[in-house]
C-alpha positions as CSV (number, residue, x, y, z in Angstrom):
1,M,-5.7,6.0,28.0
2,L,-3.9,2.6,28.1
3,G,-6.4,1.4,25.6
4,K,-5.3,4.0,23.1
5,L,-1.7,3.2,23.8
6,G,-2.2,-0.5,23.3
7,T,-3.9,0.2,20.0
8,L,-1.0,2.4,18.9
9,I,1.5,-0.3,19.9
10,V,-0.4,-2.9,17.8
11,L,-0.5,-0.5,14.8
12,V,3.2,0.2,15.0
13,G,3.8,-3.5,15.1
14,A,1.6,-4.1,12.0
15,V,3.4,-1.3,10.1
16,E,6.8,-2.9,11.0
17,V,5.6,-6.3,9.7
18,A,4.3,-4.7,6.5
19,R,7.6,-2.8,6.0
20,R,9.7,-6.0,6.4
21,Y,7.4,-7.9,4.0
22,A,7.7,-5.1,1.4
23,M,11.5,-5.1,1.7
24,A,11.7,-8.9,1.3
25,N,9.1,-9.1,-1.5
26,P,9.2,-6.0,-3.6
27,A,7.7,-7.6,-6.7
28,A,4.7,-9.0,-4.8
29,V,4.1,-5.6,-3.2
30,G,4.3,-3.8,-6.5
31,K,1.9,-6.3,-8.1
32,L,-0.6,-6.1,-5.1
33,A,-0.5,-2.3,-5.3
34,G,-1.5,-2.4,-8.9
35,Q,-4.3,-4.9,-8.3
36,A,-5.5,-2.8,-5.3
37,G,-5.4,0.3,-7.4
38,Q,-7.5,-1.3,-10.1
39,L,-10.1,-2.5,-7.6
40,V,-10.4,0.9,-5.9
41,D,-10.6,2.6,-9.3
42,Q,-13.4,0.3,-10.3
43,C,-15.2,0.8,-7.0
44,T,-15.0,4.6,-7.3
45,K,-16.0,4.4,-11.0
46,G,-12.8,6.3,-12.0
47,K,-13.6,9.4,-10.0
48,F,-10.2,9.4,-8.3
49,S,-8.3,7.7,-11.1
50,D,-5.4,10.2,-11.2
51,Q,-4.8,10.0,-7.5
52,I,-5.0,6.2,-7.4
53,H,-2.6,5.8,-10.3
54,G,-0.2,8.3,-8.7
55,A,-0.3,6.4,-5.4
56,V,0.3,3.0,-7.2
57,R,3.1,4.6,-9.2
58,K,4.8,5.8,-6.0
59,V,4.5,2.3,-4.4
60,Q,5.9,0.6,-7.5
61,D,8.7,3.1,-7.8
62,A,9.6,2.6,-4.1
63,T,9.7,-1.1,-4.5
64,G,11.6,-1.0,-7.8
65,E,8.6,-2.4,-9.7
66,G,8.0,0.9,-11.5
67,S,6.1,-0.5,-14.5
68,A,2.5,0.6,-13.9
């Protein structure tokens, strides 16, 4: 049980680091989200294009980088 708790603590820490980075670097996060979306879209051969573009748009809107 402590193993799962330790894993959860590590994940919570990683999420907090990511949140702080996103708040400090919104332009970089918006750009990376766009690049990641393009890569995933290519890897899935466009099968989930609408969902991917929607997720990227949400990230970019949240970071103030809403030009998808």
